[in-house]
C-alpha positions as CSV (number, residue, x, y, z in Angstrom):
1,M,25.8,-11.7,-28.3
2,K,23.5,-14.0,-26.4
3,Y,24.3,-13.7,-22.7
4,E,24.1,-16.7,-20.4
5,N,23.6,-16.7,-16.7
6,N,26.3,-19.2,-15.7
7,L,29.9,-19.3,-14.5
8,D,31.4,-20.9,-17.6
9,F,30.1,-18.1,-19.8
10,A,31.5,-15.4,-17.5
11,L,34.9,-17.1,-17.3
12,V,35.2,-17.4,-21.1
13,H,34.4,-13.7,-21.6
14,D,36.7,-12.7,-18.7
15,E,39.5,-14.4,-20.6
16,R,38.7,-12.5,-23.8
17,D,38.3,-9.1,-22.1
18,V,40.7,-6.6,-23.8
19,M,41.1,-4.8,-20.4
20,R,41.9,-7.9,-18.5
21,A,45.6,-7.0,-18.0
22,Y,44.5,-4.0,-15.8
23,R,43.6,-6.4,-13.0
24,S,47.3,-6.9,-12.3
25,Q,47.6,-3.2,-11.5
26,Y,45.4,-3.4,-8.4
27,Q,45.7,-4.9,-4.9
28,F,42.8,-7.3,-4.2
29,P,41.7,-8.0,-0.6
30,Q,42.2,-11.7,0.3
31,H,39.6,-14.2,1.5
32,E,40.9,-17.7,2.4
33,G,44.0,-17.1,0.4
34,R,42.3,-16.0,-2.8
35,N,41.4,-12.6,-4.4
36,M,38.0,-11.4,-3.4
37,L,35.4,-10.7,-6.1
38,Y,35.2,-6.9,-5.7
39,F,32.0,-5.1,-6.8
40,T,32.1,-1.8,-4.9
41,G,34.2,0.2,-7.4
42,N,31.3,2.7,-7.4
43,S,32.2,3.6,-3.8
44,L,35.8,2.9,-2.9
45,G,38.0,1.3,-5.6
46,L,40.8,-1.1,-5.1
47,Q,44.3,0.2,-4.2
48,P,46.5,0.7,-7.2
49,V,49.8,-1.3,-7.0
50,G,51.9,1.8,-7.2
51,V,50.1,4.0,-4.7
52,R,52.2,3.1,-1.7
53,E,55.4,4.1,-3.5
54,A,53.8,7.3,-4.7
55,L,52.6,8.2,-1.2
56,M,56.0,7.5,0.4
57,R,57.7,9.7,-2.3
58,E,55.5,12.6,-1.2
59,C,56.3,11.9,2.5
60,D,60.0,11.8,1.7
61,D,59.8,15.2,-0.1
62,W,57.7,16.6,2.8
63,E,60.4,15.4,5.3
64,K,63.2,16.8,3.1
65,Y,61.7,20.1,2.1
66,G,58.9,21.0,4.4
67,V,56.9,23.9,3.0
68,E,59.4,24.2,0.1
69,G,58.0,21.0,-1.2
70,H,55.4,23.2,-2.9
71,F,58.1,24.0,-5.4
72,L,61.1,21.6,-4.8
73,A,59.3,18.2,-4.6
74,Q,59.7,15.8,-7.4
75,H,56.0,16.6,-8.2
76,P,55.7,20.2,-6.9
77,W,52.5,20.5,-4.8
78,Y,51.8,24.1,-5.8
79,S,50.9,23.1,-9.3
80,Y,49.0,19.9,-8.7
81,H,45.7,21.5,-9.8
82,E,47.3,22.4,-13.2
83,D,48.6,18.9,-13.8
84,L,45.3,17.3,-13.0
85,S,42.8,19.7,-14.6
86,Q,43.0,18.3,-18.2
87,P,42.8,14.6,-17.2
88,S,39.8,15.5,-14.9
89,A,38.1,17.4,-17.7
90,D,38.5,14.4,-19.9
91,L,37.0,12.1,-17.2
92,V,33.8,14.1,-16.9
93,G,33.5,15.4,-20.5
94,A,34.0,19.0,-19.8
95,L,36.2,21.9,-21.1
96,L,39.6,22.5,-19.4
97,Q,38.5,26.0,-18.3
98,E,35.4,24.5,-16.6
99,V,37.4,22.2,-14.2
100,V,39.5,23.0,-11.1
101,I,41.0,20.6,-8.6
102,M,40.4,21.9,-5.1
103,N,39.4,21.1,-1.5
104,Q,37.4,18.1,-0.5
105,L,34.0,16.7,-1.6
106,T,31.8,18.2,1.1
107,V,33.7,21.5,1.1
108,N,33.2,21.8,-2.6
109,L,29.5,20.9,-2.4
110,N,29.0,23.6,0.2
111,L,30.7,26.2,-2.0
112,L,28.5,25.3,-4.9
113,L,25.3,25.4,-2.7
114,I,26.2,28.8,-1.4
115,S,26.3,30.1,-5.0
116,F,23.6,28.1,-6.7
117,Y,20.9,27.4,-4.0
118,Q,19.1,30.7,-3.8
119,P,15.6,30.1,-2.6
120,Q,13.1,32.9,-3.4
121,G,9.4,33.0,-2.7
122,K,7.9,29.6,-3.0
123,R,10.8,28.3,-5.1
124,R,12.8,26.8,-2.2
125,K,12.8,23.0,-2.4
126,I,15.7,20.7,-3.1
127,L,15.1,17.3,-4.8
128,F,17.6,14.5,-4.3
129,E,17.7,10.7,-4.5
130,T,16.9,8.3,-1.7
131,K,20.0,7.4,0.4
132,P,22.3,10.1,-1.0
133,F,25.9,10.2,0.3
134,P,25.3,11.3,3.9
135,S,27.5,14.5,3.7
136,D,25.4,15.6,0.7
137,Q,22.2,15.4,2.8
138,Y,23.8,17.2,5.7
139,S,24.9,20.0,3.4
140,F,21.3,20.4,2.0
141,A,19.9,20.7,5.5
142,S,22.6,23.2,6.5
143,H,21.9,25.5,3.6
144,A,18.2,25.3,4.2
145,K,18.8,26.5,7.7
146,L,21.2,29.2,6.5
147,H,18.3,30.7,4.6
148,G,16.0,30.5,7.6
149,L,14.1,27.5,6.3
150,N,13.1,24.2,7.9
151,P,14.8,21.3,6.2
152,D,11.7,19.2,6.8
153,D,9.8,21.6,4.6
154,V,12.2,22.0,1.7
155,L,14.2,18.7,1.4
156,V,12.5,16.2,-0.9
157,E,14.1,12.8,-0.9
158,M,13.0,10.8,-4.0
159,Q,11.8,7.3,-3.1
160,P,11.7,4.3,-5.4
161,R,8.4,2.5,-6.0
162,E,7.3,-0.1,-3.5
163,G,9.3,-3.3,-3.8
164,E,12.0,-1.6,-6.0
165,L,15.5,-0.6,-4.9
166,T,16.3,2.0,-7.6
167,L,14.5,5.0,-9.0
168,R,12.9,5.1,-12.4
169,T,13.9,8.0,-14.6
170,E,10.2,8.7,-15.5
171,D,9.4,9.0,-11.8
172,I,12.2,11.5,-11.3
173,L,11.0,13.6,-14.2
174,S,7.4,13.4,-13.0
175,K,8.5,14.5,-9.5
176,I,10.3,17.5,-11.0
177,D,7.1,18.4,-12.9
178,E,5.0,18.0,-9.7
179,L,7.2,20.3,-7.7
180,G,7.4,22.8,-10.6
181,E,7.6,26.4,-9.3
182,E,8.4,25.2,-5.8
183,L,11.7,23.6,-7.0
184,A,14.9,25.5,-6.6
185,L,17.5,22.8,-7.0
186,V,17.8,19.2,-8.2
187,C,21.0,17.6,-6.8
188,F,21.7,13.9,-7.3
189,G,24.8,11.8,-7.1
190,A,25.4,10.8,-10.7
191,V,26.0,7.3,-9.3
192,N,24.3,6.6,-6.0
193,Y,26.9,5.3,-3.6
194,F,24.5,2.8,-1.9
195,T,22.8,1.2,-4.9
196,G,25.3,1.9,-7.7
197,Q,22.5,3.4,-9.9
198,F,23.7,5.6,-12.7
199,F,21.2,8.4,-13.3
200,D,20.2,10.0,-16.6
201,I,22.0,13.2,-16.1
202,K,20.9,14.8,-19.4
203,S,17.2,14.1,-19.0
204,I,17.1,15.2,-15.4
205,T,19.0,18.4,-16.1
206,E,16.8,19.4,-19.0
207,R,13.6,18.8,-17.1
208,A,14.9,20.8,-14.1
209,H,15.7,23.7,-16.4
210,E,12.3,23.5,-18.0
211,V,10.6,24.2,-14.6
212,G,13.1,27.0,-13.8
213,A,15.3,25.0,-11.3
214,M,19.0,24.6,-11.1
215,A,20.6,21.1,-11.5
216,G,23.8,19.7,-10.1
217,F,25.4,16.3,-9.7
218,D,27.9,14.9,-7.2
219,L,30.3,12.9,-9.4
220,A,32.3,11.3,-6.5
221,H,31.1,7.8,-7.5
222,A,30.8,8.4,-11.2
223,A,34.0,10.1,-12.5
224,G,36.4,7.6,-13.8
225,N,33.9,4.7,-13.4
226,L,31.3,5.6,-16.1
227,P,31.2,8.0,-19.0
228,C,30.1,11.5,-18.0
229,D,29.6,13.9,-21.0
230,F,28.9,17.4,-19.6
231,M,29.4,18.9,-23.1
232,I,26.2,17.4,-24.4
233,G,24.3,20.1,-26.2
234,V,27.2,22.6,-26.1
């Protein structure tokens, strides 16, 4: 297909889009009486049409049952994680036994860091992308301090080339090689919340492992938006 940079081309293909019907399932913010053009799905998506009803159903069950809602609610709260594990595994391309639904983003990141960030000797640095989600960067700094390290010495924020807004994969891989034995952890957002850049998870992970470092990815802005196949190579 030959793409054209004009409105008519976009409108024609919008009409032909096989997923077009899904637009009616979301609430669009209004601007001067018209639906806004919404491009920030990588950060906060649009509200699904049925979400208000679903939330009120849970509130009604909470009012009616209190703590017993864990078992008596229309959708018992106690087993939420069981109901959501398989769909979540499908979203990120993982095995069912590798996925659990729990806590909140920053809590989970801290739990992972306490297990997988284990600085030893000169291998103590954490590499991450420029402008990561703020709570990610705060967590990195907290865990550096937990190990008695100065965040200024161990946190390496990967910057794009001058005049560019996103990072080149070859530059990320080169930086991993440069840090080498000093690198303990590479932790990127799979999709950067600020720029929307989708990183090459497979290449970054393989290069981190080659130099003896751990690799992790915050999927908050990727899962459900873009294909994530964490079973590559399994």
